[in-house]
C-alpha positions as CSV (number, residue, x, y, z in Angstrom):
1,M,19.5,79.8,-13.3
2,A,22.7,79.4,-12.3
3,Q,24.8,83.0,-12.8
4,G,27.3,82.9,-16.0
5,A,24.7,80.1,-17.4
6,P,23.2,80.6,-20.9
7,A,20.2,80.3,-21.5
8,A,17.9,77.6,-23.3
9,S,16.6,79.7,-25.7
10,A,20.0,81.1,-26.2
11,T,20.4,81.8,-30.1
12,L,24.4,81.3,-32.2
13,P,25.7,84.0,-34.1
14,A,25.1,83.3,-37.8
15,G,27.9,81.1,-38.9
16,D,28.4,79.0,-36.1
17,A,28.0,75.3,-35.7
18,P,25.0,74.3,-33.3
19,P,27.0,72.4,-30.3
20,R,27.5,68.4,-30.1
21,P,24.6,67.1,-28.3
22,P,25.2,64.9,-24.7
23,W,23.2,62.4,-25.7
24,H,22.5,59.3,-28.9
25,I,19.3,58.4,-30.7
26,D,19.8,54.9,-32.8
27,V,17.7,54.7,-35.6
28,N,17.3,50.8,-35.1
29,R,16.0,51.6,-31.4
30,A,14.0,54.8,-31.7
31,S,10.4,56.0,-31.8
32,Q,9.0,58.9,-33.7
33,A,9.5,60.9,-30.8
34,E,12.6,60.3,-30.3
35,L,14.1,60.2,-34.6
36,E,12.9,63.8,-34.0
37,M,14.8,65.0,-31.3
38,V,17.1,64.6,-33.4
39,R,18.1,68.2,-35.5
40,G,17.3,67.4,-39.2
41,I,15.0,65.0,-38.3
42,G,10.8,66.1,-39.2
43,P,8.0,63.9,-39.2
44,Q,8.1,63.1,-42.6
45,L,11.8,61.6,-42.4
46,S,10.9,59.9,-39.1
47,E,8.3,58.4,-41.0
48,R,10.5,57.4,-44.0
49,I,13.0,56.1,-41.7
50,L,10.6,53.8,-39.7
51,Q,9.0,52.4,-42.7
52,A,12.5,51.3,-44.1
53,R,13.1,50.2,-40.7
54,A,10.1,47.8,-40.5
55,A,11.5,45.5,-43.1
56,G,14.2,45.0,-41.0
57,P,17.3,46.7,-39.2
58,F,19.8,48.9,-40.4
59,R,22.7,47.0,-41.2
60,D,25.3,49.8,-41.4
61,W,25.1,53.8,-42.6
62,S,25.6,52.7,-46.3
63,D,22.6,50.2,-45.8
64,L,20.3,52.9,-44.3
65,V,21.6,55.5,-46.9
66,V,20.0,53.1,-49.5
67,R,17.0,52.3,-47.7
68,V,15.7,55.5,-46.9
69,P,15.0,57.7,-49.8
70,G,15.9,61.1,-49.9
71,L,18.4,60.4,-47.3
72,G,21.3,60.6,-48.7
73,P,25.8,60.5,-47.9
74,H,25.0,64.3,-47.1
75,T,22.3,64.5,-44.5
76,A,23.3,61.1,-43.1
77,R,26.7,62.9,-42.1
78,R,24.6,65.9,-40.6
79,L,22.2,63.5,-38.9
80,S,25.7,61.9,-37.8
81,A,26.9,65.0,-36.1
82,A,23.6,65.8,-34.6
83,G,23.7,62.7,-32.5
84,L,21.9,60.1,-34.7
85,R,24.1,56.6,-34.2
86,L,23.4,53.2,-36.0
87,D,23.6,50.8,-33.7
88,G,25.9,53.1,-31.8
89,Q,28.3,54.1,-34.1
90,P,28.5,57.6,-35.8
91,L,29.3,57.3,-39.6
92,A,32.7,57.5,-40.7
93,P,34.1,60.6,-41.2
94,A,34.6,61.6,-44.9
95,G,37.3,60.3,-46.2
96,E,37.4,56.4,-44.4
97,T,35.7,54.6,-46.8
98,A,32.2,52.8,-44.5
99,P,31.1,49.6,-45.6
100,S,28.7,49.4,-48.9
101,A,25.5,47.2,-47.9
102,G,26.5,44.4,-48.7
103,G,29.4,44.8,-46.2
104,A,32.8,45.4,-48.3
105,P,34.0,48.4,-49.9
106,S,32.9,49.8,-52.2
107,Q,34.9,49.7,-55.3
108,P,35.1,52.1,-57.8
109,K,33.4,50.1,-61.7
110,N,36.0,50.1,-64.6
111,R,34.6,51.8,-67.2
112,S,36.0,50.7,-70.7
113,T,35.7,53.0,-73.6
114,S,36.2,49.8,-76.6
């Protein structure tokens, strides 16, 4: 090992975010083993992703969140930060509107109280 290089098994101090991976895994193309390389995806979640993908590729991040049971927006953000991509794209940062599963930006519903 080169002098000054961190050991592969080095741990981070508590509270520090892990470094971003130098690679990306595309959810529409990855095998179960490749999905499980993404921090936060274990055997159960990878299986649910593959079952949902069997019906067809995910159109966008919103489609992924809707079709995979137990995968919400918060988890999708964490997985995107850990290297998961959908057709090469990370999840849009919070505050930017991502398209809904129908392809158009989601609109809040008006609720009248009459």
